[in-house]
C-alpha distance (Angstrom), angle and dihedral (degrees) to the residues before:
residue distance angle dihedral
Q1 . . .
V2 3.77 . .
Q3 3.78 114.4 .
L4 3.78 127.3 -178.9
V5 3.79 118.4 -176.4
E6 3.79 120.1 -174.6
S7 3.79 123.8 -159.5
G8 3.78 141.0 163.5
G9 3.78 101.6 70.8
G10 3.77 124.3 133.1
L11 3.78 146.3 119.0
V12 3.79 117.0 -45.5
Q13 3.78 134.1 169.1
P14 3.80 121.2 -114.4
G15 3.79 109.3 -82.0
G16 3.77 92.3 27.8
S17 3.78 131.5 117.9
L18 3.79 138.7 -123.8
R19 3.78 134.2 178.7
L20 3.76 118.0 -145.7
S21 3.79 123.4 -159.9
C22 3.77 131.5 -160.6
A23 3.79 115.9 -163.2
A24 3.79 112.7 -157.1
S25 3.79 132.1 -161.4
G26 3.78 140.7 160.9
F27 3.79 97.4 55.1
T28 3.79 141.0 54.9
F29 3.77 96.8 -82.6
S30 3.80 97.1 -168.1
M31 3.81 92.1 60.7
Y32 3.80 98.0 61.1
A33 3.77 139.3 67.2
M34 3.79 113.9 -122.4
T35 3.77 128.4 -148.8
W36 3.79 137.3 -162.9
Y37 3.80 118.8 -146.1
R38 3.78 131.7 178.0
Q39 3.77 136.6 -158.0
A40 3.77 121.5 -158.9
P41 3.82 121.2 -159.3
G42 3.79 110.0 -75.0
K43 3.79 93.6 3.7
E44 3.77 136.7 101.5
R45 3.78 121.6 -99.4
E46 3.80 110.8 -93.4
L47 3.77 135.1 -165.3
V48 3.79 113.8 -107.6
A49 3.80 106.4 175.1
R50 3.79 142.0 -17.2
V51 3.79 132.9 -158.3
T52 3.79 128.5 -164.3
P53 3.82 121.5 -121.4
A54 3.81 94.3 -96.2
G55 3.80 92.9 40.4
D56 3.79 91.8 -120.6
S57 3.78 97.5 120.1
T58 3.79 132.5 40.5
N59 3.79 138.1 -178.0
Y60 3.78 129.8 -161.1
A61 3.77 140.1 -167.4
D62 3.78 110.7 -108.2
S63 3.80 89.9 -118.0
V64 3.82 92.8 63.7
K65 3.80 102.3 30.6
D66 3.82 112.9 128.6
R67 3.83 90.9 14.0
F68 3.81 104.2 61.2
T69 3.79 128.7 51.0
I70 3.80 125.3 -164.5
S71 3.78 119.1 -157.5
R72 3.78 139.6 157.6
D73 3.77 140.9 -149.0
N74 3.78 108.0 -151.3
A75 3.80 91.2 -171.6
K76 3.80 88.9 60.6
N77 3.82 97.3 35.9
T78 3.77 88.8 -126.8
V79 3.78 135.5 130.0
Y80 3.79 121.3 -160.0
L81 3.78 137.9 -158.0
Q82 3.79 115.3 -158.4
M83 3.79 108.3 -162.0
N84 3.80 119.6 -166.1
S85 3.81 133.3 174.1
L86 3.77 89.8 23.4
K87 3.78 119.0 -159.4
P88 3.81 130.8 -159.3
E89 3.81 88.1 -109.6
D90 3.82 88.6 63.1
T91 3.81 88.3 69.7
A92 3.80 106.5 121.5
V93 3.76 146.3 107.8
Y94 3.80 107.1 -82.8
Y95 3.80 120.1 -146.7
C96 3.75 134.1 -174.8
K97 3.77 118.7 -142.3
L98 3.77 137.6 -162.1
R99 3.80 123.4 -163.7
K100 3.79 109.2 -157.2
W101 3.81 122.7 171.5
G102 3.80 90.3 -16.2
V103 3.81 93.6 -53.2
D104 3.80 122.2 114.1
F105 3.79 118.9 -137.7
W106 3.80 119.4 -166.2
G107 3.75 135.9 -168.4
K108 3.80 121.3 -134.9
G109 3.78 92.6 -104.3
T110 3.78 137.7 -125.3
L111 3.80 123.6 -113.0
V112 3.79 120.1 -123.1
T113 3.78 117.1 -169.6
V114 3.80 119.7 -173.5
S115 3.78 110.1 -166.1
S116 3.76 141.7 129.7
């Protein structure tokens, strides 16, 4: 069965950096695009970044462009989100998502808190 396990969240000061990881299993990872979403307290879940199956094309929300970088290692079945220049408004639970055959699979998320 599909499993997505996020890690790497934590407390960081404004201007700091974190790298999130999402370890995937139960499907042929290299065949599917992967996406990071986030959900801040009291807000709807929003798309953060997406990477194509081969990792050769990426898309970002305007709010994170030039600060966040999505990447993947198909040999390790892992997708990453490098987050730099973090702001308090980046505080959220971050999720990775797979869409396979029209069905969305989600991890349980990892909490990122940006605060001094």
